[in-house]
NUMIKE-981967 format. One line per 10 residues: number of its first residue (from 0); their letters; for each residue x, y, z of N, C-alpha, C. Coordinates in Angstrom, 3 decimals, padded with zeros to 6 digits. Example, Ala and Ser with C-alpha at 12.3 -4.5 7.8 and 13.67 -1.06 7.14 Angstrom:
2
0 = as = 013.190/-005.690/007.800/012.300/-004.500/007.800/013.200/-003.300/007.800 ~ 012.850/-002.250/007.080/013.670/-001.060/007.140/012.900/000.030/007.870
This chain:
282
0 = martsilaam = 119.170/147.499/137.433/120.030/146.509/138.095/120.101/145.216/137.283 ~ 118.937/144.768/136.814/118.894/143.550/136.023/119.652/143.732/134.724 ~ 119.498/144.939/134.110/120.192/145.226/132.852/121.696/145.188/133.046 ~ 122.145/145.724/134.169/123.581/145.737/134.484/124.108/144.315/134.636 ~ 123.325/143.440/135.297/123.746/142.045/135.499/123.838/141.298/134.173 ~ 122.881/141.560/133.276/122.892/140.902/131.972/124.111/141.326/131.179 ~ 124.404/142.656/131.198/125.572/143.157/130.466/126.857/142.582/131.026 ~ 126.932/142.455/132.363/128.128/141.890/132.990/128.321/140.437/132.590 ~ 127.213/139.693/132.551/127.297/138.281/132.159/127.735/138.153/130.707 ~ 127.210/139.011/129.850/127.583/138.975/128.436/129.054/139.317/128.256
10 = nrlaetesrf = 129.545/140.285/129.043/130.960/140.660/128.966/131.856/139.506/129.411 ~ 131.438/138.810/130.487/132.233/137.664/130.957/132.278/136.567/129.904 ~ 131.136/136.318/129.239/131.089/135.309/128.188/132.000/135.704/127.031 ~ 131.969/136.980/126.644/132.821/137.458/125.552/134.298/137.312/125.909 ~ 134.642/137.611/127.168/136.033/137.469/127.614/136.457/136.006/127.587 ~ 135.545/135.128/128.016/135.851/133.692/128.010/136.097/133.199/126.587 ~ 135.257/133.618/125.665/135.407/133.208/124.272/136.693/133.763/123.672 ~ 137.056/135.002/124.035/138.298/135.595/123.527/139.505/134.846/124.046 ~ 139.474/134.477/125.336/140.592/133.707/125.910/140.692/132.342/125.232 ~ 139.529/131.749/124.963/139.521/130.442/124.301/140.208/130.511/122.938
20 = lateflapvi = 139.912/131.528/122.160/140.493/131.655/120.822/141.989/131.926/120.864 ~ 142.494/132.330/122.020/143.921/132.653/122.140/144.728/131.530/122.788 ~ 144.078/130.420/123.126/144.777/129.341/123.828/144.760/128.054/123.016 ~ 145.599/127.100/123.463/145.597/125.758/122.894/144.931/124.825/123.899 ~ 144.386/123.736/123.421/143.718/122.806/124.318/143.988/121.366/123.894 ~ 143.898/120.467/124.868/144.108/119.027/124.663/142.760/118.346/124.578 ~ 142.604/117.425/123.628/141.334/116.704/123.505/141.513/115.452/122.655 ~ 140.648/114.442/122.862/140.612/113.266/121.979/139.684/113.533/120.799 ~ 140.009/112.958/119.647/139.208/113.181/118.447/138.848/111.847/117.813 ~ 137.552/111.646/117.561/137.074/110.485/116.818/137.016/110.873/115.348
30 = fgrgvtlsia = 137.540/110.013/114.491/137.592/110.317/113.058/136.224/110.716/112.522 ~ 136.186/111.866/111.865/134.968/112.324/111.223/133.968/113.017/112.124 ~ 134.263/113.111/113.435/133.285/113.706/114.355/133.737/115.037/114.943 ~ 134.942/115.469/114.656/135.422/116.709/115.228/135.798/116.551/116.684 ~ 135.997/117.666/117.373/136.415/117.649/118.770/135.353/118.363/119.597 ~ 134.957/117.740/120.709/133.910/118.287/121.567/134.524/118.805/122.862 ~ 134.130/119.990/123.273/134.620/120.573/124.514/133.587/121.540/125.061 ~ 133.871/122.052/126.277/132.946/122.966/126.949/133.555/124.358/127.017 ~ 132.806/125.365/126.553/133.224/126.759/126.624/132.191/127.498/127.459 ~ 132.625/128.010/128.607/131.718/128.713/129.533/130.507/127.840/129.856
40 = nvrctlrvtp = 130.786/126.549/130.119/129.760/125.567/130.471/128.791/125.260/129.331 ~ 129.154/125.644/128.120/128.348/125.319/126.942/129.128/124.296/126.120 ~ 128.529/123.119/125.916/129.198/122.046/125.180/129.072/122.300/123.683 ~ 130.206/122.282/122.975/130.172/122.533/121.536/131.162/121.612/120.823 ~ 130.957/121.453/119.519/131.808/120.600/118.700/132.443/121.431/117.593 ~ 133.757/121.307/117.447/134.499/122.044/116.432/134.995/121.086/115.362 ~ 134.938/121.518/114.114/135.564/120.761/113.041/137.080/120.766/113.262 ~ 137.718/119.694/112.801/139.170/119.574/112.960/139.842/119.651/111.602 ~ 140.949/120.375/111.545/141.762/120.388/110.337/143.181/119.944/110.702 ~ 143.730/118.952/109.980/143.157/118.270/108.814/141.985/117.354/109.195
50 = payrgwgvfr = 141.008/117.214/108.296/139.785/116.463/108.609/140.024/114.993/108.938 ~ 141.118/114.411/108.435/141.364/112.983/108.643/141.988/112.679/110.005 ~ 142.292/113.705/110.786/142.975/113.467/112.069/142.079/112.710/113.030 ~ 142.682/111.770/113.772/142.002/111.080/114.853/143.026/110.772/115.925 ~ 142.571/110.677/117.159/143.481/110.382/118.255/143.556/111.541/119.232 ~ 144.604/111.488/120.061/144.817/112.510/121.074/145.689/113.615/120.506 ~ 145.259/114.862/120.670/146.022/115.953/120.097/145.907/117.243/120.889 ~ 146.801/118.161/120.568/146.732/119.526/121.087/146.278/120.402/119.927 ~ 145.268/121.231/120.162/144.620/121.987/119.099/144.651/123.484/119.378 ~ 144.617/124.246/118.285/144.484/125.705/118.378/143.186/126.088/117.665
60 = plshacaqvv = 142.256/126.760/118.357/141.006/127.156/117.693/141.249/128.226/116.631 ~ 140.709/128.007/115.455/140.766/129.008/114.393/139.524/129.895/114.431 ~ 138.455/129.360/114.990/137.199/130.084/115.160/136.389/129.314/116.190 ~ 135.135/129.712/116.374/134.279/128.963/117.293/133.727/127.696/116.647 ~ 134.101/127.452/115.387/133.582/126.281/114.677/134.681/125.354/114.186 ~ 135.942/125.776/114.269/137.031/124.986/113.684/138.290/125.088/114.531 ~ 139.018/123.962/114.642/140.281/123.925/115.377/141.332/123.215/114.541 ~ 142.579/123.657/114.674/143.686/123.083/113.908/144.582/122.258/114.813 ~ 145.038/121.109/114.304/145.957/120.273/115.066/147.310/120.966/115.155 ~ 147.817/121.123/116.361/149.151/121.693/116.570/150.180/120.576/116.639
70 = rvatagerrr = 149.848/119.525/117.418/150.756/118.390/117.561/150.007/117.237/118.213 ~ 150.604/116.061/118.149/150.061/114.893/118.841/150.317/115.053/120.343 ~ 149.341/114.715/121.150/149.490/114.814/122.607/150.514/113.803/123.113 ~ 151.231/114.158/124.155/152.192/113.238/124.765/151.453/112.231/125.642 ~ 152.160/111.163/125.998/151.564/110.152/126.877/151.205/110.757/128.225 ~ 152.051/111.663/128.725/151.777/112.309/130.009/150.544/113.190/129.949 ~ 150.368/113.913/128.847/149.183/114.759/128.687/147.917/113.913/128.622 ~ 148.008/112.828/127.884/146.860/111.919/127.804/146.526/111.362/129.186 ~ 147.571/110.991/129.944/147.365/110.440/131.274/146.681/111.442/132.199 ~ 147.120/112.689/132.187/146.532/113.712/133.049/145.076/113.985/132.665
80 = yldlfaavrl = 144.782/113.936/131.371/143.408/114.156/130.903/142.500/113.028/131.405 ~ 142.913/111.780/131.202/142.086/110.644/131.589/141.879/110.580/133.101 ~ 142.897/110.975/133.860/142.794/110.917/135.317/141.755/111.879/135.884 ~ 141.255/112.796/135.057/140.214/113.721/135.499/138.864/113.029/135.656 ~ 138.719/111.846/135.041/137.407/111.211/134.966/137.382/109.862/135.671 ~ 136.166/109.469/136.054/135.970/108.206/136.768/136.281/107.019/135.861 ~ 136.829/105.986/136.461/137.213/104.777/135.722/136.118/103.722/135.796 ~ 136.006/102.933/134.731/135.075/101.805/134.697/135.791/100.642/134.015 ~ 135.623/099.439/134.559/136.247/098.248/133.996/135.266/097.566/133.053 ~ 135.758/097.169/131.881/134.933/096.586/130.835/135.571/095.323/130.289
90 = ivvsrapdsi = 134.744/094.437/129.714/135.243/093.273/128.986/134.919/093.475/127.516 ~ 135.924/093.383/126.665/135.764/093.636/125.235/134.997/092.491/124.582 ~ 133.970/092.848/123.772/133.222/091.831/123.032/133.351/091.996/121.517 ~ 133.832/093.146/121.063/134.129/093.302/119.629/135.027/094.507/119.435 ~ 135.741/094.502/118.296/136.682/095.575/117.986/136.325/096.230/116.659 ~ 136.595/097.525/116.578/136.543/098.283/115.333/137.931/098.893/115.169 ~ 138.208/099.584/114.057/139.561/100.126/113.863/140.082/100.970/115.020 ~ 139.232/101.821/115.622/139.732/102.647/116.724/138.759/102.728/117.896 ~ 137.945/101.683/118.067/137.035/101.640/119.208/136.734/100.197/119.564 ~ 136.152/100.005/120.730/135.734/098.671/121.158/134.284/098.733/121.621
100 = taiaanagns = 133.609/097.592/121.521/132.314/097.411/122.169/132.561/096.481/123.340 ~ 131.993/096.817/124.496/132.316/096.068/125.708/131.137/096.062/126.667 ~ 131.196/095.164/127.639/130.197/095.117/128.698/130.894/095.356/130.033 ~ 130.118/095.668/131.048/130.681/095.923/132.377/131.348/094.667/132.918 ~ 132.545/094.843/133.462/133.270/093.712/134.045/132.852/093.445/135.473 ~ 132.221/094.428/136.095/131.780/094.301/137.486/130.277/094.471/137.562 ~ 129.594/093.431/137.987/128.144/093.521/138.134/127.790/094.453/139.287 ~ 126.693/095.188/139.120/126.220/096.046/140.209/127.035/097.289/140.417 ~ 127.700/097.796/139.375/128.440/099.045/139.496/127.432/100.193/139.499 ~ 127.172/100.781/140.675/126.105/101.767/140.814/126.433/103.101/140.175
110 = rfemngpvta = 127.709/103.369/139.887/128.085/104.667/139.324/127.795/104.741/137.825 ~ 127.687/103.584/137.181/127.477/103.567/135.737/126.319/102.636/135.404 ~ 125.320/103.194/134.780/124.168/102.401/134.369/124.402/101.926/132.944 ~ 124.728/100.644/132.779/125.006/100.093/131.457/124.055/098.946/131.182 ~ 123.090/099.215/130.336/122.134/098.180/129.946/122.585/097.562/128.628 ~ 123.564/096.688/128.721/124.090/096.060/127.519/125.426/096.635/127.108 ~ 125.908/096.262/125.923/127.225/096.700/125.456/127.298/098.213/125.255 ~ 128.502/098.761/125.496/128.779/100.182/125.295/130.020/100.318/124.425 ~ 130.258/101.524/123.909/131.420/101.788/123.064/132.442/102.620/123.817 ~ 133.696/102.215/123.758/134.812/103.010/124.287/135.690/103.411/123.110
120 = nlafgcdvfd = 135.975/104.696/122.994/136.660/105.240/121.823/138.179/105.259/121.979 ~ 138.856/105.343/120.832/140.318/105.410/120.746/140.963/104.264/121.521 ~ 140.506/103.063/121.204/141.009/101.864/121.881/142.017/101.149/120.999 ~ 143.212/100.948/121.521/144.265/100.260/120.787/144.982/099.294/121.738 ~ 145.542/098.219/121.166/146.344/097.304/121.961/145.556/096.358/122.829 ~ 144.281/096.125/122.507/143.494/095.165/123.276/142.752/094.253/122.313 ~ 142.262/093.140/122.852/141.604/092.135/122.018/140.316/091.697/122.696 ~ 139.531/090.908/121.971/138.275/090.390/122.509/138.542/089.595/123.789 ~ 137.711/089.816/124.788/137.732/089.196/126.120/138.748/089.822/127.071 ~ 139.571/090.766/126.610/140.447/091.488/127.537/139.594/092.346/128.463
130 = ivvarfdgsq = 140.033/092.457/129.705/139.414/093.407/130.629/140.215/094.704/130.535 ~ 139.505/095.811/130.280/140.164/097.096/130.087/139.573/098.121/131.037 ~ 140.317/099.218/131.185/139.842/100.368/131.964/139.481/101.475/130.976 ~ 138.303/102.039/131.134/137.884/103.179/130.320/137.503/104.320/131.255 ~ 137.454/105.522/130.706/137.104/106.711/131.490/135.867/107.371/130.902 ~ 134.934/107.742/131.785/133.681/108.349/131.344/133.719/109.844/131.609 ~ 133.609/110.651/130.537/133.708/112.112/130.683/132.353/112.793/130.841 ~ 131.324/112.002/131.085/129.987/112.551/131.214/129.180/112.421/129.946 ~ 129.878/112.112/128.840/129.208/111.953/127.562/129.641/110.685/126.848 ~ 130.951/110.406/126.854/131.494/109.263/126.139/132.525/108.533/126.987
140 = lwfdavdpra = 132.770/107.284/126.621/133.821/106.487/127.248/135.067/106.534/126.377 ~ 136.220/106.725/127.041/137.507/106.745/126.347/138.392/105.639/126.899 ~ 138.970/104.868/126.000/139.856/103.773/126.405/141.057/104.325/127.161 ~ 141.375/103.692/128.276/142.545/104.071/129.062/143.660/103.052/128.860 ~ 143.438/101.799/129.305/144.479/100.772/129.201/143.875/099.401/129.467 ~ 144.613/098.369/129.069/144.257/097.016/129.495/144.473/096.954/130.999 ~ 143.510/096.410/131.721/143.582/096.376/133.182/144.768/095.518/133.638 ~ 145.771/096.118/134.282/146.944/095.340/134.701/146.631/094.335/135.797 ~ 145.492/094.501/136.471/145.141/093.575/137.559/144.414/092.334/137.054 ~ 143.968/092.370/135.807/143.180/091.256/135.272/144.060/090.057/134.945
150 = dpgaaaflrr = 143.457/088.891/134.975/144.157/087.650/134.618/144.179/087.513/133.098 ~ 145.344/087.685/132.451/145.381/087.586/130.982/145.085/086.183/130.479 ~ 145.289/085.179/131.344/145.031/083.799/130.947/143.559/083.538/130.676 ~ 142.668/084.254/131.356/141.239/084.053/131.152/140.829/084.475/129.747 ~ 141.315/085.636/129.306/140.995/086.121/127.964/141.557/085.189/126.897 ~ 142.807/084.738/127.082/143.431/083.837/126.107/142.662/082.517/126.037 ~ 142.230/082.013/127.194/141.453/080.769/127.238/140.148/080.915/126.460 ~ 139.425/082.013/126.678/138.149/082.221/125.992/138.342/082.358/124.487 ~ 139.434/082.988/124.078/139.689/083.107/122.635/139.953/081.736/122.021 ~ 140.653/080.868/122.746/140.900/079.510/122.234/139.594/078.731/122.147
160 = eltkkvepak = 138.743/078.846/123.170/137.459/078.144/123.151/136.592/078.633/121.993 ~ 136.640/079.920/121.726/135.859/080.470/120.618/136.339/079.904/119.289 ~ 137.661/079.792/119.134/138.224/079.221/117.902/137.735/077.795/117.691 ~ 137.578/077.063/118.779/137.100/075.672/118.701/135.576/075.578/118.657 ~ 134.902/076.733/118.698/133.436/076.810/118.649/132.784/076.063/119.818 ~ 133.396/076.135/120.982/132.821/075.518/122.172/131.593/076.320/122.595 ~ 130.483/075.645/122.821/129.258/076.325/123.201/129.405/076.965/124.580 ~ 128.753/078.113/124.807/128.912/078.827/126.082/128.665/077.971/127.314 ~ 127.665/077.116/127.278/127.342/076.292/128.455/128.455/075.301/128.786 ~ 129.328/075.003/127.834/130.380/074.010/128.045/131.741/074.633/128.365
170 = vsrpglsaah = 131.805/075.943/128.411/133.070/076.615/128.724/133.317/076.521/130.224 ~ 134.467/076.015/130.591/134.769/075.821/132.011/136.231/076.123/132.298 ~ 136.459/076.986/133.265/137.814/077.322/133.720/137.700/077.982/135.085 ~ 138.530/077.575/136.044/138.498/078.230/137.360/138.790/079.723/137.224 ~ 138.031/080.520/137.948/138.277/081.954/137.958/137.479/082.756/136.961 ~ 136.728/082.085/136.080/135.897/082.836/135.141/134.741/083.496/135.896 ~ 134.544/084.789/135.658/133.469/085.519/136.326/132.173/085.389/135.540 ~ 131.092/085.826/136.158/129.809/085.848/135.458/129.881/086.760/134.238 ~ 130.606/087.869/134.361/130.765/088.796/133.235/131.547/088.151/132.095 ~ 132.568/087.338/132.440/133.302/086.599/131.416/132.345/085.713/130.615
180 = rvayaivfdq = 131.460/085.041/131.322/130.544/084.107/130.669/129.529/084.845/129.789 ~ 129.061/085.992/130.270/128.141/086.798/129.457/128.853/087.275/128.192 ~ 130.088/087.745/128.360/130.861/088.226/127.209/131.080/087.103/126.200 ~ 131.419/085.908/126.694/131.650/084.783/125.785/130.374/084.442/125.018 ~ 129.233/084.441/125.709/127.965/084.123/125.050/127.643/085.134/123.954 ~ 127.930/086.422/124.215/127.683/087.469/123.216/128.567/087.256/121.991 ~ 129.860/087.041/122.230/130.806/086.891/121.117/130.532/085.601/120.347 ~ 130.220/084.522/121.071/129.905/083.240/120.420/128.700/083.394/119.504 ~ 127.666/084.076/119.981/126.467/084.282/119.169/126.785/085.109/117.930 ~ 127.597/086.161/118.105/128.002/086.979/116.959/128.769/086.143/115.946
190 = rmkrlaldrr = 129.693/085.314/116.439/130.523/084.496/115.547/129.674/083.484/114.780 ~ 128.748/082.824/115.466/127.913/081.831/114.791/127.007/082.473/113.735 ~ 126.463/083.640/114.042/125.624/084.342/113.065/126.444/084.761/111.843 ~ 127.682/085.213/112.108/128.543/085.630/111.000/128.916/084.447/110.128 ~ 129.234/083.306/110.754/129.571/082.099/109.993/128.380/081.620/109.171 ~ 127.184/081.679/109.789/125.982/081.250/109.068/125.714/082.164/107.875 ~ 125.925/083.462/108.067/125.713/084.407/106.970/126.730/084.175/105.857 ~ 127.990/083.957/106.246/129.021/083.685/105.245/128.698/082.421/104.456 ~ 128.240/081.408/105.184/127.904/080.137/104.541/126.742/080.325/103.575 ~ 125.726/081.066/103.990/124.575/081.292/103.109/125.003/082.082/101.865
200 = qreesrlasa = 125.877/083.074/102.036/126.323/083.866/100.889/127.117/083.011/099.907 ~ 127.943/082.091/100.444/128.693/081.194/099.558/127.754/080.278/098.777 ~ 126.752/079.717/099.467/125.810/078.822/098.798/124.938/079.571/097.805 ~ 124.565/080.782/098.143/123.787/081.595/097.214/124.577/081.851/095.940 ~ 125.863/082.158/096.111/126.731/082.393/094.952/126.863/081.128/094.113 ~ 126.981/079.958/094.763/127.128/078.691/094.044/125.861/078.359/093.244 ~ 124.705/078.535/093.870/123.441/078.265/093.179/123.220/079.242/092.027 ~ 123.506/080.519/092.273/123.317/081.530/091.234/124.220/081.263/090.045 ~ 125.458/080.816/090.329/126.403/080.526/089.255/125.932/079.341/088.411 ~ 125.471/078.270/089.086/124.992/077.090/088.362/123.812/077.437/087.463
210 = lsqagamlrd = 122.945/078.286/087.939/121.777/078.671/087.144/122.141/079.633/086.017 ~ 122.997/080.623/086.328/123.328/081.627/085.312/124.091/081.021/084.144 ~ 124.896/079.986/084.413/125.617/079.318/083.330/124.659/078.721/082.295 ~ 123.451/078.381/082.760/122.446/077.804/081.854/121.428/078.855/081.403 ~ 121.639/080.113/081.821/120.742/081.176/081.388/119.534/081.390/082.271 ~ 119.551/080.855/083.495/118.448/081.051/084.437/118.865/082.032/085.522 ~ 117.891/082.479/086.330/118.179/083.459/087.374/117.639/082.977/088.719 ~ 118.524/082.986/089.721/118.117/082.599/091.075/117.232/083.681/091.680 ~ 116.143/083.258/092.301/115.259/084.189/093.001/115.392/084.055/094.510 ~ 115.442/082.828/094.997/115.547/082.607/096.439/115.862/081.142/096.673
220 = fsdtgdsyrv = 116.313/080.827/097.882/116.495/079.418/098.255/116.369/079.287/099.759 ~ 116.038/078.084/100.210/115.944/077.800/101.641/116.612/076.473/101.943 ~ 117.161/076.379/103.137/117.859/075.184/103.589/116.837/074.226/104.181 ~ 116.771/073.007/103.664/115.810/072.015/104.165/116.500/070.816/104.808 ~ 117.721/071.009/105.259/118.457/069.925/105.914/119.594/069.440/105.056 ~ 119.348/068.393/104.242/120.386/067.878/103.348/120.167/068.357/101.914 ~ 119.253/069.309/101.737/118.954/069.804/100.393/118.565/071.276/100.444 ~ 118.463/071.869/099.242/117.999/073.241/099.109/116.715/073.264/098.273 ~ 115.774/074.060/098.703/114.591/074.340/097.893/114.882/075.638/097.146 ~ 114.985/075.551/095.828/115.478/076.662/095.017/114.363/077.217/094.137
230 = aytvdgvrhv = 114.162/078.534/094.223/113.215/079.218/093.347/114.008/080.000/092.309 ~ 113.643/079.865/091.042/114.405/080.511/089.974/113.503/080.736/088.765 ~ 113.975/081.533/087.829/113.195/081.779/086.610/113.988/081.358/085.388 ~ 113.280/080.765/084.449/113.844/080.383/083.149/112.997/081.062/082.081 ~ 113.605/081.970/081.327/112.881/082.723/080.297/111.625/083.385/080.867 ~ 111.748/083.925/082.079/110.641/084.642/082.701/109.637/083.780/083.419 ~ 109.772/082.453/083.352/108.832/081.532/084.002/109.442/081.045/085.316 ~ 108.669/081.115/086.400/109.169/080.731/087.721/109.076/079.221/087.918 ~ 110.132/078.648/088.483/110.178/077.222/088.804/110.720/077.037/090.215 ~ 110.356/075.943/090.851/110.871/075.587/092.167/111.329/074.138/092.126
240 = svvgkgdltv = 112.583/073.900/092.520/113.134/072.542/092.526/113.876/072.314/093.839 ~ 114.026/071.039/094.173/114.796/070.649/095.357/116.048/069.933/094.881 ~ 117.231/070.410/095.352/118.494/069.824/094.909/119.348/069.468/096.119 ~ 120.192/068.457/095.980/121.097/068.060/097.043/122.166/069.111/097.267 ~ 122.610/069.252/098.506/123.606/070.270/098.834/124.968/069.980/098.217 ~ 125.331/068.707/098.160/126.682/068.368/097.724/126.978/068.740/096.294 ~ 126.319/068.072/095.332/126.601/068.300/093.910/125.419/068.887/093.155 ~ 124.418/069.378/093.910/123.221/070.004/093.329/122.435/069.050/092.423 ~ 122.536/067.753/092.744/121.711/066.773/092.021/120.242/067.030/092.309 ~ 119.415/066.949/091.266/117.988/067.222/091.415/117.323/066.091/092.200
250 = msagiclsge = 116.652/066.433/093.282/115.900/065.467/094.065/114.414/065.533/093.710 ~ 113.953/066.729/093.408/112.582/066.929/092.938/112.602/068.113/091.992 ~ 112.320/067.845/090.702/112.440/068.886/089.692/111.302/069.892/089.752 ~ 110.167/069.495/090.315/109.007/070.373/090.311/108.163/070.186/089.065 ~ 108.593/069.306/088.186/107.850/068.932/086.976/107.958/067.419/086.835 ~ 107.152/066.837/085.991/107.193/065.383/085.792/108.330/065.006/084.854 ~ 109.310/064.278/085.397/110.416/063.778/084.585/110.412/062.247/084.556 ~ 109.243/061.668/084.807/109.087/060.196/084.762/110.087/059.480/085.656 ~ 110.334/060.063/086.853/111.228/059.425/087.813/112.694/059.592/087.503 ~ 113.022/060.441/086.534/114.416/060.616/086.128/115.043/061.877/086.750
260 = drafdlnslv = 114.422/062.396/087.781/114.904/063.651/088.379/116.395/063.604/088.702 ~ 116.845/062.495/089.321/118.231/062.421/089.794/119.246/062.258/088.663 ~ 118.759/062.173/087.439/119.675/062.103/086.302/120.203/063.489/085.933 ~ 119.682/064.517/086.592/120.056/065.889/086.261/120.603/066.605/087.486 ~ 121.410/067.627/087.215/121.759/068.568/088.275/121.044/069.878/087.961 ~ 121.230/070.889/088.815/120.478/072.132/088.654/120.782/072.790/087.314 ~ 122.050/072.735/086.902/122.445/073.361/085.647/121.770/072.693/084.452 ~ 121.849/071.375/084.385/121.284/070.667/083.230/119.758/070.663/083.243 ~ 119.153/070.803/084.431/117.698/070.841/084.515/117.133/072.047/083.769 ~ 117.884/073.149/083.783/117.408/074.348/083.096/117.220/074.073/081.611
270 = gvlregtaig = 118.147/073.333/081.008/118.026/072.990/079.596/116.790/072.157/079.329 ~ 116.489/071.226/080.234/115.301/070.393/080.084/114.044/071.248/080.163 ~ 114.025/072.183/081.115/112.860/073.058/081.260/112.668/073.930/080.021 ~ 113.773/074.465/079.517/113.668/075.326/078.336/113.189/074.530/077.119 ~ 113.708/073.301/076.983/113.295/072.457/075.854/111.837/072.061/075.976 ~ 111.413/071.705/077.209/110.036/071.306/077.400/109.076/072.454/077.164 ~ 109.461/073.653/077.545/108.614/074.836/077.308/108.480/075.101/075.833 ~ 109.591/074.927/075.086/109.611/075.213/073.643/108.668/074.275/072.877 ~ 108.547/073.030/073.364/107.689/072.083/072.623/106.330/071.894/073.291 ~ 106.112/072.726/074.330/104.796/072.713/074.965/104.561/071.572/075.918
280 = rf = 105.607/070.944/076.440/105.429/069.829/077.383/105.064/070.310/078.764 ~ 105.584/071.510/079.178/105.343/071.989/080.555/104.493/073.252/080.501
């Protein structure tokens, strides 16, 4: 009896797989990840051909490991697919080419446990601070649409405040939710870190250029307020000097220059160090 049941189950699985190979199916595809679907309650991922395809499409399975794009899905097909799944409202905090990172727009949503930002895939036509609707298929979130019920003025206001670098505690507008404020704080922090990194990279390039022109090599530097503490090597010998941020005037050469430190900038100081080393002064 048990043997008969096992054989029957195997036959049903084989029939299901045969029907699958003979049909077309609708699915969303993330670039480079293939298409994921369930066959006889078994979740599997198929490679997509052409490999560069992304978006909503109708596919024909070529095997149990590969599917071919037949055509782009229609708006109606996409709508029917998304309507199968529960909706969640999100506030966008960052964008990628075809996805968004977002936080929950409604606090205390018991159906979705979101501890921090989440990713919604295939997101187009939205911007930072927009409230959007996404659909959860049990594994991933898929972008549905910008929430038509949301106040678009709130998102536009927050984007303007961000451009002006207004600190989160000073952002004020009637109707802003707690989630709006959390989203603004996240984006503001990201923006400030990015600006600081860009600024450091520019200054690093400027210091490295000034030193390399004189034949020295930058090792590291730190910001000390109105000056930089710069570590560098000249002919293999390590030196540390303090220079002004504006024109890189030497404030402290790290060697005795008889009080003439400010007569040099970082570039010309290298020549002094090389000359002093050559005659045994340093």
